[in-house]
LUMDRENMAR-87146 format. One record per residue (C-alpha): residue number from 0; residue in one letter; x, y, z. Coordinates in steps of 0.05 Angstrom, whole numbers, plus 5000, padded with zeros to 4 digits. Example, Ala and Ser with C-alpha at 12.3 -4.5 7.8 and 13.67 -1.06 7.14 Angstrom:
REM LUMDRENMAR-87146
 pos code    X    Y    Z
   0    a 5246 4910 5156
   1    s 5273 4979 5143
***
This chain:
REM LUMDRENMAR-87146
 pos code    X    Y    Z
   0    m 5000 5000 5000
   1    t 5029 5069 4982
   2    a 5047 5113 5042
   3    p 5010 5179 5046
   4    a 5054 5240 5039
   5    s 5032 5274 5103
   6    r 4992 5278 5168
   7    s 4944 5330 5196
   8    s 4909 5331 5263
   9    i 4865 5271 5275
  10    a 4819 5310 5320
  11    g 4781 5346 5264
  12    a 4764 5282 5227
  13    l 4754 5240 5289
  14    p 4678 5227 5286
  15    a 4678 5202 5214
  16    a 4744 5165 5221
  17    l 4720 5127 5282
  18    a 4649 5112 5260
  19    a 4665 5039 5245
  20    l 4716 5029 5300
  21    a 4697 4974 5349
  22    l 4729 4942 5410
  23    l 4798 4973 5409
  24    i 4838 4971 5473
  25    a 4886 5015 5512
  26    a 4958 4992 5500
  27    c 5010 4960 5543
  28    t 5083 4977 5551
  29    q 5132 4933 5515
  30    g 5139 4863 5544
  31    a 5097 4870 5607
  32    g 5038 4904 5641
  33    n 4966 4901 5618
  34    l 4930 4919 5554
  35    g 4882 4967 5588
  36    s 4808 4971 5574
  37    v 4768 4960 5512
  38    a 4741 5024 5481
  39    p 4667 5016 5465
  40    p 4640 5028 5395
  41    p 4627 5102 5382
  42    g 4560 5129 5361
  43    s 4531 5160 5425
  44    a 4555 5200 5485
  45    e 4548 5139 5530
  46    p 4582 5071 5522
  47    s 4536 5019 5491
  48    i 4573 4964 5528
  49    d 4607 4958 5595
  50    i 4681 4970 5593
  51    p 4714 4905 5618
  52    s 4770 4899 5668
  53    p 4842 4904 5644
  54    e 4871 4841 5614
  55    a 4941 4816 5626
  56    t 4987 4816 5566
  57    p 4986 4744 5540
  58    a 5052 4707 5536
  59    s 5066 4687 5464
  60    s 5080 4613 5458
  61    e 5071 4571 5396
  62    p 5074 4498 5418
  63    a 5062 4444 5366
  64    g 4988 4431 5358
  65    s 4967 4494 5395
  66    p 4893 4488 5414
  67    a 4841 4524 5374
  68    a 4809 4587 5399
  69    s 4759 4580 5456
  70    p 4688 4593 5431
  71    g 4660 4659 5456
  72    e 4724 4679 5493
  73    t 4770 4734 5468
  74    t 4838 4763 5481
  75    t 4873 4826 5457
  76    v 4935 4834 5414
  77    r 4969 4895 5387
  78    v 4995 4907 5317
  79    y 5038 4963 5291
  80    y 5023 5003 5228
  81    m 5050 5068 5200
  82    l 5018 5136 5208
  83    g 5032 5192 5159
  84    s 5050 5264 5177
  85    f 5047 5334 5148
  86    t 5103 5355 5195
  87    g 5154 5299 5184
  88    d 5132 5259 5245
  89    s 5106 5198 5210
  90    g 5122 5132 5244
  91    l 5100 5069 5277
  92    v 5033 5070 5313
  93    p 5003 5016 5358
  94    v 4932 4991 5346
  95    l 4897 4937 5386
  96    r 4853 4881 5360
  97    t 4804 4834 5395
  98    v 4813 4761 5373
  99    p 4785 4694 5394
 100    k 4823 4670 5456
 101    t 4880 4623 5437
 102    q 4948 4600 5463
 103    a 4977 4618 5395
 104    v 4973 4693 5406
 105    g 5036 4706 5367
 106    r 5004 4675 5305
 107    a 4940 4714 5318
 108    a 4978 4780 5323
 109    i 5016 4768 5258
 110    e 4952 4748 5221
 111    q 4919 4812 5246
 112    l 4980 4852 5223
 113    l 4977 4821 5153
 114    a 4903 4838 5148
 115    g 4921 4912 5147
 116    p 4888 4973 5177
 117    v 4812 4974 5181
 118    d 4768 5024 5142
 119    a 4760 5072 5201
 120    e 4835 5077 5209
 121    l 4846 5088 5134
 122    a 4793 5143 5135
 123    g 4835 5186 5182
 124    r 4874 5246 5158
 125    p 4930 5229 5155
 126    a 4915 5158 5138
 127    m 4945 5098 5172
 128    y 4980 5050 5125
 129    t 5023 4988 5123
 130    g 5089 4975 5089
 131    i 5071 4901 5082
 132    p 5047 4885 5011
 133    d 4981 4851 4996
 134    g 4980 4776 4991
 135    v 5032 4759 5045
 136    r 5014 4694 5080
 137    f 5035 4672 5150
 138    l 5072 4605 5145
 139    g 5097 4592 5215
 140    l 5125 4619 5281
 141    d 5174 4587 5330
 142    i 5191 4619 5397
 143    e 5247 4595 5442
 144    g 5292 4628 5493
 145    g 5268 4698 5479
 146    g 5276 4693 5404
 147    a 5222 4687 5351
 148    v 5231 4659 5281
 149    v 5174 4679 5235
 150    d 5162 4649 5167
 151    l 5125 4689 5114
 152    s 5109 4678 5041
 153    s 5152 4705 4985
 154    e 5107 4766 4975
 155    f 5135 4795 5039
 156    d 5204 4805 5009
 157    s 5183 4829 4940
 158    g 5179 4900 4913
 159    g 5184 4964 4952
 160    t 5238 5014 4967
 161    s 5290 5010 5021
 162    a 5244 5054 5064
 163    t 5181 5011 5055
 164    l 5222 4947 5065
 165    a 5248 4973 5131
 166    q 5176 4992 5151
 167    r 5149 4922 5138
 168    y 5204 4888 5178
 169    a 5196 4938 5235
 170    q 5121 4925 5238
 171    v 5132 4851 5247
 172    v 5188 4861 5298
 173    y 5146 4909 5340
 174    t 5085 4865 5336
 175    l 5122 4803 5360
 176    t 5163 4838 5414
 177    q 5100 4862 5449
 178    f 5101 4795 5485
 179    p 5145 4783 5547
 180    t 5172 4719 5517
 181    v 5201 4754 5455
 182    d 5257 4805 5452
 183    r 5287 4790 5383
 184    v 5264 4764 5316
 185    r 5293 4727 5256
 186    f 5258 4720 5189
 187    l 5245 4663 5140
 188    v 5214 4672 5071
 189    n 5183 4608 5046
 190    g 5223 4571 5098
 191    n 5290 4601 5078
 192    p 5330 4649 5122
 193    t 5329 4720 5096
 194    p 5368 4782 5116
 195    a 5323 4832 5151
 196    v 5322 4903 5125
 197    v 5334 4957 5178
 198    t 5337 5032 5171
 199    g 5412 5030 5159
 200    g 5412 4973 5108
 201    a 5407 4897 5115
 202    i 5426 4851 5172
 203    d 5452 4781 5160
 204    a 5398 4727 5163
 205    q 5426 4695 5226
 206    s 5430 4759 5267
 207    p 5372 4775 5314
 208    i 5331 4837 5300
 209    t 5307 4882 5357
 210    r 5263 4943 5366
 211    g 5324 4988 5375
 212    m 5344 4978 5302
 213    y 5282 5017 5280
 214    e 5287 5080 5323
 215    d 5288 5122 5259
 216    l 5217 5098 5245
 217    l 5189 5130 5308
 218    p 5163 5201 5311
 219    a 5200 5250 5357
 220    i 5148 5237 5411
 221    w 5121 5166 5408
 222    v 5063 5142 5451
 223    d 5061 5067 5459
 224    r 5007 5067 5513
 225    p 4950 5079 5502
 226    a 4943 5053 5431
 227    w 4911 5093 5375
 228    g 4836 5089 5388
 229    g 4844 5059 5458
 230    a 4810 5076 5524
 231    l 4841 5130 5567
 232    p 4807 5133 5635
 233    s 4828 5191 5680
 234    g 4889 5171 5720
 235    t 4917 5125 5666
 236    q 4992 5120 5655
 237    v 5015 5144 5587
 238    s 5083 5118 5565
 239    g 5129 5117 5506
 240    l 5194 5146 5478
 241    a 5216 5216 5460
 242    n 5276 5251 5429
 243    v 5264 5326 5439
 244    f 5303 5388 5461
 245    e 5325 5381 5533
 246    a 5279 5320 5538
 247    q 5218 5364 5551
 248    f 5150 5365 5517
 249    r 5076 5374 5532
 250    m 5017 5327 5535
 251    m 4945 5349 5528
 252    v 4877 5315 5532
 253    l 4823 5347 5489
 254    d 4749 5332 5492
 255    a 4703 5317 5432
 256    d 4698 5392 5418
 257    g 4773 5403 5421
 258    r 4772 5437 5489
 259    a 4833 5424 5533
 260    l 4817 5381 5594
 261    s 4889 5371 5615
 262    d 4955 5402 5596
 263    r 5019 5380 5631
 264    p 5094 5382 5620
 265    v 5131 5316 5610
 266    m 5205 5301 5616
 267    a 5235 5240 5583
 268    t 5296 5205 5611
 269    c 5339 5231 5554
 270    g 5334 5282 5499
 271    s 5370 5329 5450
 272    g 5396 5274 5406
 273    c 5380 5212 5446
 274    l 5316 5172 5455
 275    g 5289 5172 5526
 276    t 5230 5138 5559
 277    f 5171 5172 5593
 278    d 5115 5145 5637
 279    v 5066 5196 5667
 280    q 4997 5196 5696
 281    v 4943 5237 5660
 282    a 4883 5262 5699
 283    y 4823 5301 5672
 284    q 4748 5312 5685
 285    v 4694 5300 5634
 286    s 4618 5299 5644
 287    a 4602 5243 5596
 288    a 4639 5187 5560
 289    q 4663 5210 5492
 290    w 4717 5206 5440
 291    g 4773 5256 5451
 292    t 4846 5267 5433
 293    l 4912 5254 5468
 294    r 4960 5305 5438
 295    v 5035 5307 5448
 296    f 5081 5362 5422
 297    e 5145 5399 5435
 298    p 5139 5475 5446
 299    s 5189 5512 5402
 300    a 5247 5541 5442
 301    k 5243 5602 5396
 302    d 5170 5622 5403
 303    g 5132 5567 5438
 304    s 5096 5543 5376
 305    p 5079 5468 5376
 306    l 5129 5423 5341
 307    h 5126 5347 5328
 308    v 5051 5345 5341
 309    v 5020 5275 5343
 310    d 4946 5265 5359
 311    y 4917 5199 5383
 312    p 4841 5188 5386
 313    v 4823 5161 5455
 314    w 4759 5142 5492
 315    l 4748 5187 5552
 316    t 4705 5169 5612
 317    p 4679 5208 5673
***
């Protein structure tokens, strides 16, 4: 799928973009924690379903003969796509999916990733997209000792530029390393080892690939929790990575009409040329459950104007 050239604020197009969005969940931090709460389908000021309790992040194991999904039971997995930008801050974005409960959650996550963004996500401005070409089939996944070996069909390694190739590999790596049992990935194409493409070139087929090899595919301020379209109850922890001047930026919560409910400074653990982590609590007050926006940006040192703006649609609750 061709990447869009740019990104504008999601907040203006939020109602239309989210009209078909159902059962997306607040994100977890890498490797541990919980997935948060399911965001109810939009369409009214009040949730049409009860928001369930947080779910623990499932451990990804792919034993031989993994049992089929349990009828009527579900779990949540996250997948990583790309989000365009008008301001040069395009990059990876987490989205959550509800799937039938299964021990083979690694397989479920990759299959959801290969399915691509849903219509509501594609309708956003800027649009979400995937670097993975159409027609790629999942062929297998082995996980042992913290390493995952994923096997994909030949379409995965065909076509594309060096940029889109790096994107597709990054999407798979981030999707698999969400699980506490995986911290590195190797790739097979039709059962044959293949060198992974990273932002600086290619890595030999036997070398493990990690998240850190794709830092160039993150926006300057990257929110990993909550996910795009997830629930953000007041008091929720918001976490991610940032590389901004003196490690400082701002975080806002906006209601459905774009009014600021919360505006706070945030400091990452590193900045001005290095990528630091952040993990802060966001509190706000709202009279009725509604879709809103989590906005992160860096105030310009020159005049205070917002730089590196990224907006995430979130479900707000009283």
